[in-house]
Phi, psi and omega in degrees: 000138182294148176255128182243161177299166180305137178076359179262130180232150176255136178214118180052042176083357179249154180258139181230152172261117186230122187209137180288139172293153170304145185305323183291345182257349187298321179288325179292318181285342182073019180201154178277325190237140173266134181222134181213136179290137178274351179074023181233144174276145182298328185253013182211074176201156177261165178296323179296316178298319180294316180299318181291319179298320178296318180298317179296316181294322178296321178294319178296321177299317180297317178297317180300316179297318180293327177295325178288329185274328192239128178240017182275121176302140180085002181280350182238149174282157181305315184294331177290319177293324177296319179294319178297320179294317179297324177296318177297319179297315182296328180288337179279341177057042174263122180251327180213170181284355183294335187282337179218158182274316182219121186297308183298320178297319180296321178289317181296323182277353179084011178289334174240136185259091175255108189308130176076013184301315183293323176296323179295312182294325178297316180292321179298317180294317180296318180296320178295318181294322183267005178054053179221170176284140178299144177248095184256141171288163178306320178298316181290325178297320177297319178297316180296318178294323177297317179300314180297322179295318179294320181300324179299335180290344182264002177294155179298327178245088183297151180285120177242166184303321181300326179300323180296322179289317180299319180293324180294322178299317178294317180300317181283344184069034182287131182255117182297340180275346176280138186300311183288316179298319180299323179295318178297315181297313181297321179294319178297317179298322182293318178294322178300328180295334176280332179281318180091173180271111182220149175295136178291348181262000178301127181304336182257017189297324180297315179296320180297314181295314182294328175293322177295319177296321178295320179296319178297317180300311181298318180298313182290324182291335182278349180291147176249122182283170183299333180272005178091354180268176178259161172295143183284152176301316182298320181296319180292321177297322177297322176306317189276344185303316185294315183291323177295318178298319181295315182294316181292325176296314179296322179296321179291315182296329181264011177053046182278340175078018177221167182212138181255158177213135179291124180247124180238108186266338190282325183229145169271170180303136178299150175302136181291139178292147178298138180282114183270128169232146185277134178285170190298314179301323179292321178297317179298315179299319182293314182296314179298321178297318180294316182293337179264357187285121176245349181275317182231060183296336178294323177288318181294324178297314178300314182297318180298320179290315181300320183294334184264332184221010176065018180283120179286165183303323181295332177279320181294321183298337182270003175292143172273127188301310183297317180294318181295321179294322177298319180292321180288335179270003180293161177308322173242103185305140184205169170224134177263112181268124182070043186298318183264146182301324183284350177287129182286136172224154183299317176220166179295330179296337181290347173282114189205167174248117184247128175290143176248117186240353181234132171065035183302311183295321179296315180297316180299320183295325188246007185295317182299314178299321181296313181296322178297318179295316181298325185272351178252359178236164184281162179296325179295325178291319176305308184301315182296313184292319180293318179298317181301318181290319179299316179296318181298317184281318186270337184077009179258111187291339179274356184297140178209170179301323184292332181293342178291330175292322177292327180295319178299315180299318180297317178299318181294315182294321181291339179254011178055044180282141176307125183302322181293332176289315178300319180296323179294322181289319187262349179085033174264165179292151179090021180291152183284325181282144177290159180300330183286347184300332182293341179272351180290150174290159185295329180287324177294319179295326183294343177242006182285125185304314182298316181291322178299319179294320180294320178296320178298322178295321179296317177299318182296316183287340180250012184302322182296334176279314181302328181288347185251356183241153177240123177230083186300333182267358184264132179279351185288305183294319182297318179299316183294318184286336180288000000 
């Protein structure tokens, strides 16, 4: 006979959470034992799924006991009452309106057993008659929420999982005509095709969604890339993050009382790739190559900016040309990354003011061409072309645009640069400049004590490069050397 964790029982091939109420509550509950289905088959579940189901059931048991003990309004959090209501709905096993003709009639007549229903309706009628707000106990509030959730199943347009995604697209303001937004939308639609069309009120919906996510994971993991390798675990998980966030947000807004999580049992996380940073001679070689580049100046411009402030191509492409030129022509050349609130950034810390101390004139000369190229091609193309040039110049096949962010950190650490200065330059948390600094005018920043200190740190960490290049038209090197 199989051995199961404490409180878990098998019955007719299904697993249940079964636990005795505390003795003082047994008479109040009208039963000795609490029992709830875990939604798992005895012969078809993973250890992770079982552990999570037990944790959820244990939490519901705790809420159930507290509902018997406490009748004080406000003693429970909203999410606890939602979970209690969802538990009541699942116990009624109503999936569609086909099973009954009228919900309220069925409840009033006792054809459906929703605990405390008559007390709830009596209080609702009294409150309406007396023109006041209903005063429901936590138990009655859970019953009322369960009723509203069931009632939603009888709407002409029942809530399905796809509705949660559609609402999320509107909330995020995702534009299908935008290249990046369109990619997010298409990826979400593709994952939804693995989940299928299901009612959000289906008692087994969490298991259904997580099975769909697992199916997508297995499908993507089985693909073979052009280089003969597989898609990474981390990459597939990133694919799923947006749809999981959308579904969980919709579940919370609709008081569904559940939450999904992508579970991947077949593979553990891939080993993290070694963080590549370029040593100093390679950096000197790269900068000199970029400054002399006349064939692909758009690539060299991106690399020069990335090497100094860790700005990825997706951040550079969103620069406004006129504003950027004004910043580069400032007494102390700089670039404001994520200057406008409506400009997308990975995190709020990525909105920053970065000093530009290398190749200012080259960047100014080729910035317009660079921005046009970045905005007319895809992010995958940016990544491929930049990597190709980095590999060609450095001879390091693992080199990529992202390794330039690691290189900045290495330069900073080797020169004992203040961590908060490095964070301000690259957009990591803990930066020395306040978030509001990006709104300062360029002349104010040029005399701002904090920015002056950060610029000095940037000069210090790149001094070994500045000492090897000559830029007669650039005010940066000349100012420093004077």
